[in-house]
C-alpha positions as CSV (number, residue, x, y, z in Angstrom):
1,M,0.0,0.0,0.0
2,A,1.4,3.4,-1.0
3,G,0.0,5.5,1.8
4,S,-3.1,6.1,3.9
5,L,-6.3,8.0,3.6
6,N,-8.4,9.8,6.1
7,R,-11.4,11.2,4.3
8,V,-15.0,11.6,5.4
9,M,-18.0,12.7,3.3
10,L,-21.4,13.1,4.9
11,I,-24.8,14.4,3.8
12,G,-27.2,15.1,6.6
13,R,-29.3,17.5,8.7
14,L,-28.1,19.6,11.6
15,T,-29.6,18.5,14.9
16,A,-28.9,21.9,16.6
17,D,-27.9,25.4,15.7
18,P,-24.2,25.8,15.0
19,E,-22.0,26.9,18.0
20,M,-19.5,29.5,16.9
21,R,-16.7,30.5,19.3
22,Y,-13.3,32.3,19.2
23,L,-10.1,30.8,20.5
24,P,-7.9,32.9,22.7
25,S,-5.9,33.7,19.6
26,G,-9.0,35.1,18.0
27,Q,-9.4,32.3,15.5
28,P,-13.1,31.4,14.9
29,V,-14.2,27.8,15.2
30,T,-17.8,26.4,14.7
31,Q,-19.2,23.2,16.0
32,L,-22.0,21.4,14.1
33,R,-24.0,18.4,15.1
34,L,-25.1,16.3,12.1
35,A,-27.4,13.4,11.7
36,T,-27.2,10.9,8.9
37,N,-29.7,8.1,8.1
38,R,-29.0,4.6,6.9
39,Y,-31.1,1.5,6.4
40,G,-30.4,-2.0,7.7
41,T,-31.9,-4.9,9.4
42,S,-32.9,-4.9,13.1
43,S,-32.0,-7.7,15.5
44,E,-35.6,-9.0,14.8
45,G,-34.9,-9.2,11.1
46,E,-37.0,-6.2,10.2
47,R,-35.7,-3.6,7.7
48,R,-35.5,-0.2,9.5
49,E,-33.9,3.2,9.4
50,F,-31.0,3.9,11.8
51,T,-29.6,7.4,12.6
52,D,-25.9,8.2,13.2
53,Y,-24.8,11.4,14.9
54,H,-21.6,13.2,14.0
55,D,-19.7,16.0,15.7
56,I,-18.2,18.4,13.1
57,V,-15.6,21.1,13.7
58,V,-15.2,23.8,11.2
59,W,-12.3,26.2,10.9
60,N,-11.5,29.1,8.6
61,I,-9.1,27.7,5.9
62,G,-6.8,30.3,4.4
63,Q,-9.0,33.0,2.8
64,R,-12.1,30.8,3.0
65,K,-14.2,31.8,6.0
66,L,-15.9,28.4,6.4
67,A,-16.3,28.7,10.2
68,E,-17.9,32.1,10.0
69,I,-20.2,31.3,7.1
70,A,-21.4,28.1,8.8
71,G,-22.0,29.9,12.1
72,Q,-23.9,32.7,10.4
73,Y,-26.1,30.9,7.9
74,L,-26.7,27.4,9.0
75,R,-29.6,26.5,11.3
76,K,-31.0,23.4,13.0
77,G,-32.6,21.3,10.2
78,S,-30.3,22.6,7.4
79,L,-29.3,19.9,4.9
80,V,-25.5,20.1,4.3
81,Y,-22.7,18.2,2.6
82,V,-19.6,18.0,4.8
83,E,-16.2,16.8,3.7
84,G,-13.2,16.4,6.0
85,R,-11.1,14.1,8.0
86,L,-11.6,12.2,11.3
87,Q,-9.6,13.2,14.3
88,T,-9.7,11.8,17.8
89,R,-8.8,14.0,20.8
90,S,-8.2,12.8,24.3
91,W,-8.1,14.5,27.7
92,E,-8.4,13.7,31.3
93,G,-11.8,14.4,32.8
94,Q,-12.5,16.1,36.2
95,D,-13.0,12.6,37.6
96,G,-9.5,11.5,36.5
97,Q,-10.8,9.3,33.7
98,K,-9.3,9.5,30.2
99,R,-11.9,10.8,27.7
100,Y,-12.0,10.5,23.9
101,R,-13.9,12.4,21.3
102,T,-13.8,11.6,17.6
103,E,-14.8,14.5,15.3
104,V,-14.8,15.4,11.7
105,N,-12.6,18.3,10.9
106,A,-14.3,19.9,7.9
107,N,-12.4,21.3,5.0
108,D,-15.5,21.8,2.8
109,I,-19.2,22.5,3.5
110,Q,-21.9,22.9,0.9
111,F,-25.4,24.1,1.7
112,L,-27.9,21.7,-0.1
113,E,-31.0,23.8,0.3
114,P,-31.9,27.4,-0.6
115,R,-31.3,29.9,2.2
116,G,-34.1,29.8,4.8
117,A,-35.3,26.3,3.8
118,G,-33.6,24.5,6.7
119,G,-36.2,24.6,9.4
120,G,-36.5,26.1,12.8
121,D,-38.7,29.0,13.9
122,V,-36.1,31.8,14.0
123,D,-35.7,34.7,11.5
124,E,-33.8,32.8,8.8
125,A,-32.8,36.0,6.9
126,A,-30.8,37.4,9.9
127,P,-27.2,36.1,10.2
128,R,-26.3,34.7,13.6
129,Q,-23.8,36.5,15.8
130,P,-20.8,34.5,17.0
131,V,-20.0,34.3,20.7
132,A,-16.7,36.2,21.1
133,V,-14.2,35.9,23.9
134,P,-13.7,39.4,25.3
135,G,-10.5,41.1,24.3
136,T,-9.6,38.9,21.4
137,P,-9.4,40.1,17.8
138,A,-11.8,38.3,15.4
139,D,-9.3,38.1,12.5
140,A,-6.2,36.9,14.2
141,E,-4.4,33.9,12.6
142,G,-2.1,31.3,14.2
143,D,-1.6,27.7,15.1
144,V,-4.3,26.0,17.1
145,D,-3.6,23.9,20.1
146,P,-6.4,21.3,20.4
147,N,-6.6,22.1,24.1
148,D,-7.8,25.6,23.2
149,I,-10.9,24.4,21.5
150,P,-13.8,25.6,23.7
151,F,-16.0,22.6,23.3
């Protein structure tokens, strides 16, 4: 085998509104929760639909403001295509237990519905405002320490 591949492609609906935050460096990051459906056979032999849930982390990439666009225009119920790579983070919890979280780090997002078609009962035309950490510039660039991710 010549190498390895870590690539994820998902089409699904958001299960919650995006959560946009700023790292202490000022770099924006947006978290999405995505549900995808698949069909299979239950333990009783019946054909049924199963739902899988995915945590997506979206960063700005170069001049592409993916994190900001996702945070402003997506809503719960929006149908989206997400492409990225899997990454597992680990940390020690407050109880001393080692915790793990596997996420998709998105490098492309495409909206699959016209603006405002995603659902929810909020004003779809109004962009969402990100939650900023006081005293940090919104346009700062820099390396990201995974421990700085606020969720």
